[in-house]
LUMTOR-590284 format. One record per residue (C-alpha): x, y, z. Coordinates in steps of 0.25 Angstrom, whole numbers, padded with zeros to 4 digits, always signed. Each point is the difference from the previous one (the first is absolute). Layout:
<pamars>
XYZ/...
</pamars>
This chain:
<pamars>
-0050+0294+0203/-0007-0001-0012/-0001-0012-0008/-0001+0004-0015/+0000-0010-0011/-0003+0008-0014/-0004-0011-0009/+0000+0009-0012/+0010+0010-0006/-0007+0000-0013/-0009+0012-0007/-0012-0003+0010/-0006+0006+0012/-0001-0013+0010/+0010-0004+0010/+0000-0011+0011/+0003+0007+0012/+0001-0004+0015/+0003+0010+0011/+0006-0008+0011/+0011-0010-0001/+0013+0008+0000/-0003+0010+0011/-0001-0011+0012/+0011-0009-0006/+0011+0009-0003/+0001+0003+0015/+0002-0013+0005/+0014+0004+0006/+0009-0002-0011/+0011+0009-0004/+0014+0001-0007/+0003+0011+0010/-0005+0001+0014/+0003+0013+0007/-0002+0003+0015/-0006+0014+0003/+0005+0004+0013/-0007+0014+0001/-0010+0001+0011/+0003-0015+0005/+0008-0003+0012/+0011-0010-0003/+0002-0010-0011/-0010-0009-0006/-0002-0013+0007/+0009-0011-0006/-0012-0009-0001/-0006+0010-0009/+0013+0003-0009/+0003-0015+0000/-0015-0003-0006/+0002+0010-0010/+0013-0006-0005/-0005-0014-0001/-0012+0004-0007/+0008+0009-0010/+0009-0012-0002/-0011-0010-0003/-0007+0011-0009/+0013+0003-0009/+0000-0016-0002/-0014+0001-0005/-0003-0010+0011/-0015+0002+0003/+0000-0012+0011/+0013+0006+0006/-0007+0014+0001/-0013-0006+0006/+0007-0007+0011/+0001+0013+0007/-0015+0002-0001/-0009-0005+0012/-0010-0011-0003/-0010+0009+0005/+0005+0012-0008/-0011+0011-0003/+0000+0012-0009/-0008+0012+0001/-0004-0002-0015/-0006-0013+0004/+0011-0010-0004/+0004-0012+0008/+0013-0007-0001/-0004-0010-0011/-0006+0011-0009/+0013+0008+0002/+0008-0011-0005/-0009-0004-0012/+0001+0015-0004/+0015+0002+0002/+0002-0012-0008/-0007+0006-0011/+0005+0014+0001/+0015-0005-0001/-0003-0007-0013/-0006+0012-0005/+0010+0009+0005/+0013-0007+0001/+0009+0012+0000/-0005+0008+0013/+0009+0008+0008/-0002+0005+0013/+0005+0011+0009/-0006+0000+0014/+0002+0010+0011/-0004-0004+0015/-0006+0013+0004/-0003-0003+0014/-0003-0012+0010/-0005-0002+0014/-0003-0012+0009/-0013-0003+0006/+0002-0012+0010/+0007-0012-0009/-0004+0007-0013/+0008+0010-0008/-0008+0009-0009/+0008+0006-0012/-0004+0011-0010/+0007-0002-0014/+0001+0009-0013/+0003-0009-0011/+0003+0005-0015/-0001-0011-0010/+0004+0000-0015/-0002-0010-0010/+0004-0001-0015/-0008-0004-0011/+0000-0015-0005/-0009-0009-0009/-0006-0005+0013/-0005+0012+0004/-0005+0006-0014/+0013+0009+0000/-0005+0009+0012/+0009+0008+0008/-0003+0001+0015/+0003+0011+0009/-0007-0001+0014/+0002+0007+0015/-0008-0006+0011/+0000+0002+0015/-0003-0013+0009/+0000-0004+0014/+0004-0013+0004/-0003-0008+0013/+0011-0009+0003/-0001-0011+0012/+0013-0008+0002/+0005-0003-0013/-0014+0001-0009/-0007+0012-0006/-0015-0003+0007/-0006+0013-0007/+0001+0010-0010/-0008+0012-0004/+0003+0010-0013/+0000+0014+0006/+0002+0008-0014/+0004-0004-0015/+0002+0005-0013/+0003-0010-0011/+0003+0004-0015/+0000-0009-0012/+0004+0005-0014/+0001-0007-0013/+0005+0006-0014/+0012+0007-0003/-0006+0014+0004/-0010-0003+0011/-0009+0013+0004/+0007+0008+0011/-0012+0000+0010/-0002+0008+0013/-0010-0005+0009/-0008+0010+0010/-0007-0009+0010/-0002+0002+0015/+0006-0011+0009/-0013+0000+0009/-0014+0004+0000/-0012-0002+0009/-0011-0009-0003/-0011+0005-0010/+0010+0012-0004/+0002+0005-0014/+0015+0001-0005/+0007+0004-0012/+0009-0010-0009/+0008+0007-0010/+0010-0008-0009/+0007+0011-0008/+0009-0004-0013/+0012+0009+0001/+0004+0001-0014/-0006+0007-0013/-0009-0010-0007/+0001+0007-0014/-0008-0009-0010/-0001-0012+0010/-0013-0006+0006/+0000-0004+0014/-0009-0012+0005/-0002-0001+0015/-0009-0003+0012/+0000+0001+0015/-0002-0012+0009/-0004-0003+0015/-0001-0013+0007/-0001-0003+0014/+0012-0008+0006/-0005-0014+0003/+0008-0013+0001/-0010-0007-0011/+0005+0012-0010/+0014-0004-0001/-0001-0011-0011/-0012+0005-0007/+0002+0009-0012/-0009+0012-0004/-0004+0005-0014/+0005+0014-0002/-0008+0007-0011/+0008+0012-0005/-0006+0013-0005/+0005+0011-0009/+0005+0011+0009/-0004+0014-0005/+0011+0007+0008/+0013-0003+0005/-0003-0011+0010/-0010-0004+0009/-0008+0009+0010/-0011-0007+0008/-0008+0002+0013/-0001-0013+0009/-0009-0002+0012/+0006-0008+0011/-0008-0013+0005/-0009+0002+0012/+0008-0010+0008/+0015+0001+0004/+0011-0008-0007/+0010+0001-0011/-0001+0002-0015/+0009-0001-0011/-0001+0012-0010/+0006-0001-0014/+0001+0008-0012/+0003-0008-0014/+0005+0010-0010/+0004-0005-0014/+0006+0008-0013/+0002-0009-0011/+0007-0012+0004/+0005+0006+0012/-0006-0001+0013/+0001+0004+0015/-0008-0006+0012/+0001+0007+0013/-0007-0006+0012/+0000+0007+0015/-0007-0004+0012/-0011+0008+0007/-0003-0002+0014/-0015+0002+0003/-0002+0004+0015/-0012+0003+0009/-0005+0014+0002/
</pamars>
């Protein structure tokens, strides 16, 4: 989930950007509409799971951070390195920055392992521009896996994600081409193609990648935008030598309009 904080929408080429916060916090189980997917699953989802989601939803719609966190185990862990305290702090900041988030989540599947329920969900999130978030519009789709024991979420992993932030009246329409998974040390292509004709406009942009680590969530990164000679970004990256996950982002700016797209890249063993 990408945490993007553009400081400057003026005529310069430096932005403060951090690739992280949104991706892991938008999927904490909040939704305005939970749908149970029956396909391939025997029977209905357990009442303990549906009740948990309903109660989290109620607290979230009230903007009640303490109410939401009551459903997280004191020993909660996250695949991106967050613990319960870090999740609470970051969620508080996120809701201040994006006070108009709307969630729609589909429960794709669930299974029981002993006294633990494992639930896979796909969450779509939209956020309207406000002065608190630098007038950014947000669209995100994230697949996650939650482990629930009793009435508490004990662990969460992000399986895939795509988050887009836009600013301005006519943000660039950008198509991203990036594999979901690569092997350690493998080269990969990352293209961010602007769909509309540019005319006389000048494009600025950059590609960024960051390892997903808990200490990255609140630390912004400086993004230096470069003049783009063609209709987008066309980069060749190389996966790190150790397995893990990366945020790969494209920042595209045309005049006072901007689009930032982040996707998660899984790096696996050969």
